[in-house]
Each structure stands twice: as structure tokens, then as C-alpha cells.
N, C-alpha and C positions, 0 to 999 in steps of 0.2 A: 394186611397179609393174612392169608388163611393158615391155620395151624394144623398140626398133625391130628389125626383122628384114629384112635384104636378101638372105638366102640363097635359093637355088633349091631347092625341095623336090621330091623325085621318088619315085615308087613303086619297089618292088624291081625290077619288070620294066623300068622306064625306066632304072634304074641299070645293070641287066645289059645292056641294049641299048647304053648309053653305053660300057660296058667291053668289049663283044664284039669291037670292032675290034682290041683289044690282045691278044686270046686266040689268038695264032698265033705261029709262029716257033719258036725253040729252047725248051728247058725253062724258061729263065728268063723267057720271055714278055715282059711289059711291065715287068720289073724295072728296066731302064735307060731313062731319059727320052730322047726323040728329040732329036737335035742341032738347035739353033736354036730350041728351044721354051722355053729358060730364059733369062730376062732377066739381064743382068749383075748379080751379087749385090753387096750393100753392102760385102762384105769385100774388094773390089778385084779381082773377076774370078775368084775361086777356083771350080774346078769342084766337082761333088758330092763327089768323093772327098776333095778338099782341105778342103772345108767339114767333112765328117764327121770328118776326122783331128784337127780342133781342138776338137771338142765333148768337153769333159772335165767339164762341170758343167751342170746344168739352165739356168743363166743364159745359156749359149751358145745354147740353143734359143730362148729368149725374144727374142733380138735378130734372128732370121732372118726374112726376108721370105718370102712365099708360094712363089715359085719356088725359093728356097733350101731351104725345108722339103721341097718335092717332090723335089729332087735328093738331099737327105740320106736321104729315105725309101728311095730305091733302094739306097743304100749300106748302110743298116740291114738291108734284106732280104737283101742279098748276104752280110752277116756272119752272119745267123741261119741261112741255108741252109748256108753253109760249116761252121759250128760244129755244127749238128744232124746234118749228114750224117756227121760224124766221131764225135760223142759220143752220138747219139740224143737224143730229147726230143720236145717238143710243137711240131711245126713249123707245121701249118696254122692253129691258133688264133693263134699269135704273128704270122704273116705277115699275117693279116687285120686286125690292130689297129695296124699300124705307123703309118699315116696318123693314126689316132685318137690314138695316143700322142703324136705330134709336135704335133698341134693342142692337146692338153691342156697339154703342157709349154710351149707358146708363150703360153698365157694364165695357167695356174695355176703358182704358185711352190711347189714341194715343200719348200723350206726353211721355209716358213711354212704354206702350205695343206696339207691332208691328203688324199692320194689312196689309196683302198683298192681293190685289185684282187681281184675274186672268183675263187676257185679258184687263181689265180696263174700258171697255165701260159700265160697270155696276156701275161705281163709281161717277156718277153725284150727287146723293144725298150726298155721302160722301164729295165731294168737297164743296157743299153748307153748310154743317154742320160743316166743319172744317175751317172756316174763309174766305170762298170765296163766300159768299152769294151776297155781293155787286158787285162783278166782274163777277158773273155767266152769266150775259147777254153777256159777251164777249166770251163765249165758242166757240172754234174752229174758231174764227175770227183772222185775222192777228194782232199780238201783244197782243191778249187776252189769256185767260187760255186754256190749252190743253184739248182735249177730252179724255185724258187718264191720269192716275197718273204719275207724274214726280217728282223725288226727288228734282230737282232744283226749282220747283214751290212752294213747301210747305214742311215744316218739318214734316207734318202729312202724306205725301206721302212717305211711307217707302221703296218702290221699284218701279222703272219705268217698265211699262208693255205696251204691244201692241199686241204682239203675244200671243197665248194661252198656257195654261197647264204648266206654269212656276212657279206658286205660291207655290206649295207644296215644291218643291226643294229649292226655295229661302227662304221660311219660315223655312225649316229645317236648312239651313245654319245659319239663324239668331238665331235659338234656340240653336244650337251647340255653336255659338259665345257667347251667353248669359251664357251658362253653363261654358265655358272655362274662361270667365271673372268674374265668381262668382256673377252674377247678378240674379235678381229674377222676372223680368217682364214676361208677357205672350206674346205668339206669335200665331197668327191665320192667316190661309190662307182661303180666300173665293173664291171658284171655282165653276163654273157652270157645269151642267151635260154634256153639249156638250164638254167642255174641258177635261172631264174625258174619252173621247175616245182616247186620245193621250197617247202614251207609256211613255212619260216623266212624266206624272202625276203618273203612277204606279211605275216608278223608284224611285220617291220621296217617295211614300207610303212605298215601300219595304224597303228602307234604314231607314226611320223614325221608322217603326215598329221593325226593327232589332235592332236599337240602343235604343229603348224605350224612346226616347227624349220627354220631356213634350212640347206638342204643340197641337193646335186645328185646324182641317180642317172643314170648314163649306161648305157642299155640297149644293149649291143652285140648286134644281131640279125643272125645270119648264116644263119638257117634259116627264119624265119617267112615264109609266102607271103602277099603282099598283091596283090590283083588290080589291074590297071592303072587302071581307072576309079575304083574306090574309093580306091586309093592317091593318085591325082592330086587328087581332091576333098578327101580328108582332109588332104593336104599344103597345099592352098590355104587351107583353113579354119584349120588350125593356124597358118599364117603370118599370115594376115590378122587373125585374132582375137587375136593376141598383140602387135600393133603398139601403141605407146604412144598414138598419136592415137586409135586405136580405143578404148582403155581410157578416155581422157579423154572421148571422145564418149559412151561408154556411161554414164559417171557423170553427165554433164550431162543426158543424155536421161532417166535415171532420176529425177534431181532434178526435172526439169520435169514428168514424168508424174505424180509423186507430188503435185504441186501442183494437178492437175486436180480440181475439186470432185467428191465422191462416188465417182468411179471411178478416182482416181489410183493408189491402192495396187494395185487389181486390174490396171490397165494395166501397171504396173511389174513386178508378179509374173508376168504373162503373158509380157511381153517377155523377162524373165530365163529363164523356163521354156522358151520357144521357142528361145532361143539355145542353152541347155544341151542341149535335146533334139536340135537339128540337129547340133551339134558332136559329141555323143556317138554319134549314129546313124552318122555318116559317118567318124569317125576311129578309128584303132586305139587311141587313148588313152582310150577310154571307161572302162576299168577303173581306170586310173591317176587319172583325174579323180574317180572314185568314192572313191579313197583320199585325195582332197583334195590331190593333186599337180598342179602346173601342167605340163601335158604339151606338149612341143615336138617336132615331127617328123611323119613320119620324115624323116631327112636322109641324104644320101649320105656314107657313112663313108670314101669315097676322094676326096672333093672337099675339099681342104684349106681353100680359101677359105671355103666354107660353114661348116665346123666351127669355124674360128677366129672367124668372125663370131658364130656362135651362142654359143660358150663365153664370148666377151667380154661378150655381153649377159646371159648367164645369171648371171654374177657380180654383176650389178646387181639381180637379182630377190630379192624377199623370200619367205620360206617355202620349202617343199619343191618342187623342180623335177625332172621326169624328161625327159631328152633321149634320144629314140629314134633310134639310128644304125644304118643298114643297111650291113653289110660283107660281103665275100666271103671265106670261109674259104680260106686258102692263097693269097691275093692275091699276084700277081707271080711265082708259080712254077707253071707249067702242070701238072705231075704232081699237085701238091697241090690245085689248083683242080678237077682232074678227079676226084680220089679223096680228098676231104677226110677221110673216115672213116679210111682207112689211114694218112694222114699226120697224123692228130690226135696220136697218140703213136707214134713210129716209132723203130726201131733205126737203125744205121748204113746209109747208102745212097750210091749214086754220084750226086753232085749234077747232073752233066750229063744224066742220064737218069731219075733217081728210082728206079732199080732197087736192090733190097735187096742188102746185102753179106753176107747170111747164108750160111753154109757149106752147100752142097748136101748132101742126105742126112742132115741133122741129125735128132736124135730128136724126136718129137712132144712138146710140153710137157704138163705135167699138165692144163692148161686144155683142150687138145684131147681128151685121154684121157677126162676127165670128160664133155665135151660129147657125144662119140660113144657113150660107155657109157650115158648117160642116154637117148639116142635108142633104143638097143637095148632097154633096160628098158621104155621107154614103149610100144614096139611090142607088148609082152606085156601091158601094164597100161594100159587106157584112162583110168584114174583119175589117172594122173600128169600134172601140169601144171607149167609152169616159169615163174618170175618173175625179172626182172632190173630193176635200177634204172639204166637208161640205159646199160648196158654189155653188149649181147648178144655182141659179138665178144670183148671183154675177159674175159668169164667163160666163153666157149665155148658159150653158149646159142644162137649163130647156127645151129648144126647142128640144134638142136631147133626153132627158129623156121622153118627151111626145110622140115622134115619134118612138123611139127604146128603150123601157123600158128594154128589155132583154140584150141590149148591153151597158147599162149605169150603172155606179157603183159610188156611193157616199161612200167613205171610212171613213167619219168622219174627225176630225181634225188630220189627220195622213199623212202629206205630204211625209214623208220618205217611209211609206208603199205604198202610191199611186204610187211612181216612181218605186219601186222594183216590185210591182204587175204588173205594165205596162211592165216591162222588162220580167217578166214571160210570160205574154200574147204574147209579141212580139216573144219570143223564140219558140212559138208554131204556128207561121204563121199569127198572127193578127197584126194589126197596131193600137195601142192604142194612143189616144190623151189625154194628161194630161193638163187640164186647171187649172191654178193657178195664184194667184197674184204674181207679181215679188218678192215682199218682203218676201212672205211665201216660195218661192222655196229655199230661203237661207237655210232652214232647211233640205233640201234634197241634199245638195251639194255632199256628199259622194256617195249617191245612183246614182246620175247622172253620176258621174265619174266611179264608180266601176261596177254598175249593168247594166247601159245602154251603155255608150260610150266605155268602155274597151271591151265590148263584141260586139260592133258595131251593136246594135239591133235597128230596126225601131220603135222608140218611138218618137212621136212629143210632145214637151212641148210648150204650148201656154201661154206666160207671159202677162197677163192682168195687167193694172195699172203700166206699165213700165214708169220710169221717175218720175216727180213730180205729186203727186196725189191730193194735195190740203189740205183740212181742217183736215184730219186725221194725218198729220204731220210726224215727223221724223221716227216713227216706221213703217210707211206705204209707204213712198216714195220708188219707185222701182229704186233706184239710183245706184245699184251695179251690176246688172245682167250681163252687158257686161263684166265687169272686172272679175267676177268669173266664167264666162262660156266660153269666147272666147279662152282661152288657152287650153281647153280640146280637145285632139285629136279625130278625127272622127265626130265632131259635125258640122252640117250645121246650120248657125245662121243668121237670117234675121230680118229686121225692115222695115215696110211699110211706105210710105209717105202719104197714104190715104186709104180709105176704100176699094177701088177697088184693090189696090195693096195687101192689107191684104188677100183678096180672092185669088188672084193669088199665093201668098206665101203659103197659106194653101194647095192649090192644088199641089204646088211644093214639100212641105214637105211630103204630103201623097203619092206622086209619088216616093219619095226618099227611097231607101232601106238601111236606116241607121238612126242614131239619128239626130234629127232636133229640132230647137227652133225658135220661132217667138216672138218678143217683140212688144207690141203696147200700146198706152197711154190710160189713163182713159178719158172718155167723148167722144165727137163727133169729127169727122174729118171735111173735107171741104164740105161734101155732094156729094162725087163721086158717080156716078150712079152704082146701084147694077148690077153685072155682072152675067148673067145666064149661060154663057159659059165660062169655065175657062181653061187656058192652063198653064202648068208649065213654070216657068221662066228659062232661061239658067243660070246654076249655075255660081256664081262668076262674074256676068255681071251687072254693073250699067247702068245709063243712063245720058247723058248730056242734061239737061233741058233748059239751056240757054247758048248761046255762049258769049264770051267776050274776050277782049284783055289785060286788065290792072290788073286783079286779078281773083283768083279762090276761090270759096267756095265749099268745099266738105262737104255735109250735109247728115245726117242720120235720118230716121224716122220722128218723129214729127217736127223736125227742118228744113225740106226741104222747106215747103211753106213760113215760115218766112224768110228763106234765099233768096228765089225768090223775095219776096216783097222788102227786103232790097236792093237786086241787082238792081231791076227796079227803085226804088226811088233814088238810088245813081247815076245812069246814068242820070236821069232827073235833079238832083240837082247839080251834079258836072261834068257831061260829062264823067266820068270814067266808062268804060265798064267792067262788072263783069260777069264771067261765073259761072254757078251753076251745080254741078254734084251730082246726087242722087246715093249714093253708093249702097243702097239696101242690100248688103251682108256684114255682119261683119266677117263671115267665110264661105267659103273662100273669102278673099278680092278680089275685082275686080282689081287684081294686074297690069295687062297689061295696063288697062285704066288709073289707078292712076299714074303709072310710066310715061306714055306718057304725061299726063296732067302736072305732076310735072316738066317735062323737059321744059315746055313752059311758066311757070309762075314764077315770082319772088316774088309775094305776094300771100300767101295761107292762108285761114282760114278753120279750120276743126271744125265743130259744131255738138254736140250731146247732148242728155238729159240723161246723165249718168255721174258719177264722172269722172273727167279728168284722175285720177290716174288709169292706167291700162285699160283705156277705148278704144273706137274706134280710137280716135286720136292717142293714143299711138301705136295702131296696124299699122296705116299708117306710123308713124315715124319709126317704126321698119323696115317696108318694104323699106322705102327710105334709111335707114342706111345700110341695107343688100345689097342694090344695088348701094351704093356709089352715091346716087342721091342728096346729099346736096351740092349745088353750090352757097351758099350765099343767098338762099331764105329767105325771112322774113315769118315765119310760126307762126300762132297763134292758140292755142288750146282753144276751148270754150266748157264748160260743167259745171257740178256741182262741186263746189270747195271741198277741203279736209275738210269738216265740215258737221255736221248733220244739215239739213235744217229744220227750224221750220214750223209750220202749217200756212196756209193762202190760199186764192184762187190761183188756178194754174196761172192765168193771172198775178197776182201781184208778185208771186214768180218768174216767168220767167222774169218779168221786173226787179225785184230786183237783179237777178243773171246775167242780161244782155243777156238772152237767147231768147228774143223776137226780133221782127223786128228792134226796135230802138237800142237795144244792138248790134245787128249784124252790123247795119249801123255805129254805133260808132266805132266798131272794124275795119271796112273798112276804115273809115276816119283816124284812127290812123296809119294804114298801109300805107296810101297814104301821110301821113305827112312827 
């Protein structure tokens, strides 16, 4: 049954007008409440900071009155800004959902109820308010709390997330489990409008609506545009048509109409159709109603009273419910409100101004080198097109988008669609480049196999953030791409040692009439000079960078230069001469060179920044085994172990795993022992 609703619904434009008066002053904007605007709290007159300081458990939020919740929201925002300015992280999304988080915790009990955050980078306020306030300063630091919800970190993190659009399906599974176990708690998924571009979200909606399972989906909408008139009317209809007395009146009227002789059923069906058509035409919830969800909204995601009222009523409803909440990304911090894209995921910055703390004159990252090189190559070849899955800046394709807007396609958070769409383009004579983070390409494995490689189509996949990415942790490390791609027939697969080699490999891939992939790390390289003239590399050919007599290091990608440094220091410290071979190609392997080198060395190290299981080193061993080249050599594989690696700075993670210069030197000394 629908419950009473006393909240005031507003269009996005009306909400923005309401907030516009606050968007002035210092960088913190409206983060602090005006004096005199907060009623004396139940806790005996404590101010916002004092209230915040005693919140150590979600129960402490449940007992707060609306003015107290609003005061605490300001303090939560200040903590998020302070911590992210020092540690980096996802600022704008988290600031936008502070009020929403407090409203949810005021009504839902995470000790019993299940709250599933989609993506997870919006969960900073949730972490603070569920017992992690004192440790929040360790966010994304080595040994500190994760930047994403993790079941192992807290009993209040009900599902681990990092990739998007999983929350509805996970929450549905939890709701079904609850019903099968005869339990009575609530289940809610909190999902952003960006995540609603992915097909997985709609697969979850479709199943939930079909089953009629009792669950709530909170749609956090911080980008969708709703016109003033349409929004106002849709809000009115959503509010009025959800009132309890309206539901009772409808039922009574339907019963009465069906009793009319001859025409009763027709009258009732016409009335039902008219109501449905009117509501569907004027509300943004048409699609959700089609999935058999009870749609409520849109509501102002920064009006605490409205949200608390709605969530209290939602808990009484049967069946699946979707609450549409409008929020402002970066709310309460003016620089983030003005530039939410930049502050979505940001490094360290000065909190008073929002200015980056990056060192001036630093090297361009691999991402920028890739983006600019692709533009150079596309100027010569009009058949090159570029595709991203909602990350033009993150992948460097913003340069391409600015230069060739008609040849650039952002498909949203739809990696599977991106790859198959690229295959379609390639089948018609174009050469698409799909730029994606390594960890996100995992979602498109079947499309890479079936739609691209099986048909041998010229699609180039550029895997940014391959290897250890740092502070985003286990969900984002690109630790598996060599293992899940190298065994696919027809695929050309490369890894550059530096920025210049990345440029050459991109030219090689775009000159190749078949599928190709390039993996490269997050961050900067050695500062190799930008090459204006590019020539394709000979396929399956590596390079011997350093001669040596006593041992051989076969290195790939980001581990080539640490291997060179290790070899040079080893000869200085021990007199042992170590050769270093840059493999360049994962597929096809530089087989002839590898076989010739393996025949000359008794001590061999193979080092990569991928899991050892099924990785590049495994490919080399397979080659040696196939050619009966094992003659008592001592061979050591170095890479990421068979475990999920936690978050921390790339430098420290590589040191911890023995994948830096010192670790490679240690491995050499063990071989010489």
C-alpha cells in the first residue's frame, strides 16, 4: 500500500534556484549552517561539531532531529574535504550525497537493513557515520580504510563494490535471500544516474519488477536535466498519486465502476488506462513504472525533511520502489560545484582554494601521451574513430573529442557495448580505438573474444591503468589483463617500456589489419621524448637493452627500467653481468629471440606487472616447454601473486611485492647464491 507523503517535490531547476543563494562566499560555500537557523538539539544544546564528535555508531544518527542532521551534514562535508585534499579521492560525488546518507541512516538500520552503494566512491559519508570517523584520515592510504565499501572492513558494508551498476542486482539477491529465510529487514540499493546507463542495472530492475520483491532503489541523480514545467507537474502527480487516501479512493471507485451493468469493466479499465497514461506521460518515472516499480520523485536530495519523510514511508510499501533524488555534485564546496568533473576523482589539493598540489613541470602521464598521439595519427587517417565508456578525461580521449567530435563516441558505463559497437564500425572499414581502464575491460571479455577476435576485426583496445594503480585498490588494479587476453587467437598484444614506445605501439596497432591491444601503467614514465614521426614496430620483435654473461632478465612494460637499474647495480656491487631483454610483445611472443637467449643463460628472471598465473612469464615457459628448451636452467617468475592486492601508493606496493629495483636485485642475488 502507498503511504502518505507530505514532502515538497521540486524540479531540478527549482532545486537549483533554492540552492543558488548559498553558492557564494569562500570555497566552502554553504558547508556551514547559518547561525540562528538550527533549533536547540535534543542532546542538550550541542553544536554541529559536538554532535558530530559523538557519532560512533549508526544508532547515533537515528536519534537526531532534522536540524541536528543538517548541522552534522556540514561537519561531515568538512571532514571529507579535509581528508581528500590530503589523500586524494572521489570528492564531488561524496559531497553530493552527504544529506542523502544522513537521511538514509536516520530511517534505515544498517545493523539489520542492507544498504548497497553502487560504485562505492559515494560512500565516504557512510563510512564516517558507520564507525569509521576516527580512522577516516587514513582513507586510501596504505594500511588505512579503503576508498570503496568492503565487507571485510566493516559489518555495515553489506557488499563490496568498485565497478558500477551492480547494486540493484546485488540488492535483489539480498532481498530474495531475506524472503527465503523468512526475515523482515529492508534492502536498498543507492545508484547514481551515470550507473543507470549500464545494461546490468536494467537487468536487475527487470527481474526485481517481475518478481515483485520488496526492495528500494534510490536513484541519485546529479546530472539529468528536467525542465521546470514538466518537473513541477511530474512532482505533483508523483506526490498526489502516491497518497494512501488516493489509493483507497481508487480501489473503491474501481469496485463501484465494475458493478455498473454491461459497461462496468470497460469503465474501470478506461479509468486505469487514463491514470497510467497521464502519469507516465508527465513523470520521469515512466520507464521505472514500466519495470513495475513504484516510482516516487523527483525529490530534493538536499532537503533533509523531505527525504526523511519519504524514506520513512517507503519502508511501509510492498513490492519494489524507486525513489528519485536530485542532488548537486560537489555540494557544499564551491570549487567542486563549479567543476564537478575535475573533482570527481582528484589528487591532493589546497582545501581553501581547490588548487592542485601537483608539482609544476611534472612529466605528462601515459594517458596524455596516448591521447595526443592518437590525435596525431587520426589527422593522417580519417578512418580512425575513438570510443570511451564514460571516461574521456580519464583515458585521455578528451584531446580526440575536442579535435574530432564527429569521430568520438562516449557510450556511458557500457564497456560491453563499447567493444561490440567498435566491432560493428570495424566491419564497415573503420579502425576504432577503445580506450578503457584495464580493470573495466574485464566486463567485456566475451565481446573481445566473440565480436572482435573471432571475426578478426581491426579494433584497437588501449588498456590504461594496467598493473598496480595505487590508492583505489583491489577493485581497480589492472592485474589480470595479460592472463585473460593473451590466449585469444588473432590478438596482437603489446606493452611499452616508456612513453615513446607507447607511441610506436599505437602506430603499430593502427597499421595492423586485425585486433590489437596495448597495456600501459597509470601515471608517468621516464620522460621519454615525444616523437613526432612514428613507424610501426616489427611484429613479435623485442630488443636486447643490455648485454651480460651471468644472468638474463626478460622484462615487460613498466618493469623494464627497474630491471635495467637492478642489472646495472648488480654488476657494480657483485661483478655479475646481467643482460636485460625488453620483450615488447606479449602476443606474438618474440619467440626466436627468446629461444636463442634461453639457450645461453642458466639463470633467468621473467618480470611483469600482472598476476603470475597465466601471465607473460607463463607464456615464455610454455614456449620453452614446447621447444624442449629446459636444460636445468634456474628460472624465476616475478609478478603479482595469487591474491588481491590492497590499496596503497604504487611505489610502496611494488616494493612490498618485490617488483621494484630492490626486489629484482634480491631475486638476482638469490639466483647467484
